[in-house]
Phi, psi and omega in degrees: 000143180278156178292106185057148178204148173245122178281137179261130183282073178230137003273150172268183184297321178298315179299319179294322179295317178298317179297319177299315180300324181271356182056048178229162176280128181286347183080197180158190181055044181272136181222157164256124186212164174280189182286153180308141179306133181091349182246011183302335180298342178296329182052227184290347180300334181299343183284353183276355174211155182269103184244007191262351181056045174103349178275178177244116182256140176229170177294162179298322178298315178297320181294321177297321178293313178302313181303321183284340186255341188250106179285158175305142178090359180291128177296139179235128174251126178247122183235000000 
């Protein structure tokens, strides 16, 4: 488990409809999270490889800041 996490409400109904049309799995369980528990010492080094399986990972310090500023229900756009 990552150090703190915010779940992203994906897929929504539109995303599921597009996936049905394309006959693909829309995925899900997307989060913005810190580094895996016990691995926080990596800090920014974690950015050198894609280890999140579709999530967005930030340093634990960054995650604490995001956690303190972003209330539940805040819209998130990922581009």
